[in-house]
Every structure is written in C-alpha cells, then in structure tokens.
N, C-alpha and C positions, 0 to 999 in steps of 0.2 A: 379880688374879684375882677373878672374880665368884663368890660363894658359891652362886648359883643354878646356875651351870655346874658347880661342884663336885658339887652334889646330882644334877644331870642325869647326869654321868659315873658317879657311884656306882650309879645305878639302871639305866644302860644295859646291856642284855642282849646286844646285837650290837655288835661293834667297839669296845669300851671302850678298849682299849689303843691302837688306831689313832687314835681320836678324841683321846685324851690326847696322842699324839705330834703330831697336827696342831694341837692347841691350843697346845702349847709353841712350835711354829714361828710361829704367828700372833702370839702374845704377844711373842715375841722380835723380831718385825718392828715392834713399837711400836703395835700396834692395841689398841683398848679392847674389852673383852669384855662381852657381854650375852647374855641368853637371850631370843630372839625367835622367834616361831612354834614354840616348844617345842624350839628347837635352839640350839647355841652359835653366836653371831653376832659378827663382828669388824668394827669400824668405825674410820675415820680422821676425826677432827674431826666426829663425829656422822653421817658418811655411811657406809652399809653397804658393806663391801668384799667379805667372804667369809662363808660360813656352812658349818658342818660338818654333813654329812648321812649318815645310816646307811641303807643299803638291804640287801636280802637278799644280793645278789651282791657288794657292794662298799661301801666307805666312801668318801665324796667330800668334796672341798672345792669349793664352788660359788662362782664369781666372778660377782657381780651384773652387772658390765659386761664380762663375758668376751669379748664380741664386739669390744671395743675393744683387746684385748690382742694383742700380737704373739706368736704361738705358736712361739717360737724353739726350743723343745725338742720340739715335735710331740706334746705330751701333753694338750692341751685337747680335751675331748669335748663335742659338742653334746648337750644333755640330752634332747632329744626332737624329733620331726619338725616340731612346731609351735613350737619354741623359736626366738626370734630373738636374744635378748640374752645369757642366761646360758651359762656354760661350766663344766665340771667337770674336776677332776683326780680320778682314781679309783684306789683302792688296795685291796689284798687282804691286806696284812700290815704290821706295824711295820717289818720289814726293808726292804720296798719304800719306805716313807716315808723311812726313814733314808738309803737309797741315793740318793733323789731330793731330799733336803733343800735343796741349793743351788738346784735348778731350781724347787722350790716357793717358796722365798724370792724368787727372781727374778720369778716371776709376781706374788707379793704386792706386792713393791716397785713393779712396773710398774702394778698396780692402784691403789696409793697415789698414784703420779704422775698417773694419770688423774683422781683426785679432787682433788689439789692444783691441777691445771690447770683444774678446773671443767668438764671436757669433758662435754657432754651427749650422750646416745646419739642418734644421728641415725636412729632406727628409723623406717622407712617402715611405716605401718600397713597391714596387709593388709585386704582387704575381708572383712567378716564372712562366715563360711560360710553357705550357704543352709540354711534350716530344712527338714528332710526332710518330704516330703508327709505321711507318717504322723503326724508331730508336729503339723502344721497341722490334719489331720483330727481329732486328739484335742482340739485347742484349740476347734474348731467344736462338738464334742460336749460339751465341758466348759469353759465360759467361765471357771470358777474356776481351772482349770489354766493357761489363758492368762494370766490376771491374775497368778497366783502366779509364773509364768515371767518375766513382764515386770518383776517387782519384784526378781528376782535380779540380782546384779552381772553385768556383761558377761562376765567370765571364767567365771562359773558357767554362764551361758547357753551360751557357746561350748563348754564341756566337755560339756554335754548334747547339743548339736547334733552335735559330732564323734562322741561315743560312739554315738549313735543312727544317724547318717548313715554310719558306717563299715561297718555291716552290709550284706552284699551282697544279701540277699533281703528283700523287703518284709515277709514274715511275721516275720523276725527283728527288723526295725525296729519293727514293731508290738509284739512281745514286750518289746523294750527300752523303748518308751514306757510300756507298762503297768508295767514294773518301776520305772521312774524317777518315775512320777507321784506316788506318796506322798512321796518326797523333795522334789520340786518344791513340792508343796502345803505342806510344812513349812518352805519357804524355805531348804532345805539344798542344798549343792552335791553333785555326783556321788559323791564319796568321803567325805562327811561322815556322821558317825553321828547 
C-alpha cells in the first residue's frame, strides 16, 4: 500500500469508501499502487492497468486498454464519444462494488494478461478534427494566439477544436474562441486552471 494513496483517500470528499473498496480489489489482484495524475493508479510490472476515478455521478475504475478486454459481464463503459482505448466500470455504492467483486477481478486479471502478453493497442488514428473557421480567423487576427496554440500538445489542441467546433452557431463559436484565448496564450489546456 502506497502512503500517497492513503493520504489521497483520507482527503477524498467524494466516493472515499467506494475508492477504498476498489483499491482493496486492485491490490488483491497483485497490482502495484502509485499516485499518478493525482489518482490511485495500479500497474503490473510497471505497466499501467487501472486507475480509480471519482466523478460527480459515480466512482469508476478505468482500464487503460479496456478496448482490448472481452466484456463478458457487459459492464464496461466507453468513457466518451471521442474515446478509443479506455473503458470504465462505474459504481454508485460500496454494496454495488461488493456484489460485483468477482466480475471486477475478472476484468483486472484479463487486463493483466493483456500486459503479460505484451499486446499493443492496434488503435487506428483518426484524422485530426478540422479547425473551426472562427478559430482560424482568430489566428489571423492574433498571430501570438496561433503560435501559442501550435505549442500545445496535440491532445490539448484537439480538446479546444472539439469544444469550439461543437457549437452550432457561429456566434457561439466566436464566444468560445474569446473565452479560450487567455488559456491558450498561457499554454494551458481547456480544463486546466
């Protein structure tokens, strides 16, 4: 047990009991425990297998290579419309976790076997989403904005492109560009402080 994860669970305001229950299961499966990305993360021989996540509506166990797992119990959830690899198991109570303990372990053991076999994810990269015209226009008006955007990681760029491009009306996209510009100029991602 990692003392950093102990401290994390002591401070957790949402889902502390559920996270502790998931932690016990992950450790019982022989995974090593670290705190990565500010969350309890469990690995097999140095390779990340699962991470415990707390959200408003649920507590989750995210499988890094969840798309390679056979969903024999029909419990794995795609984490978002743009997610390709990760899959989650979602819970709302300790009782739910206890009731599904065997299934949770079966998914973890399956994920460990994926790592033992050295299976690489055969992800086909999607074409990058098109930059919305309103963002292109802002780049023309403010070259510093374009330069700052280009220094962002591809994932951060994609998050901004999706957020801005999802707006149906041009005026809303312009408003989103204006809202995001200070973050971009600071070199920060969409949801970073």
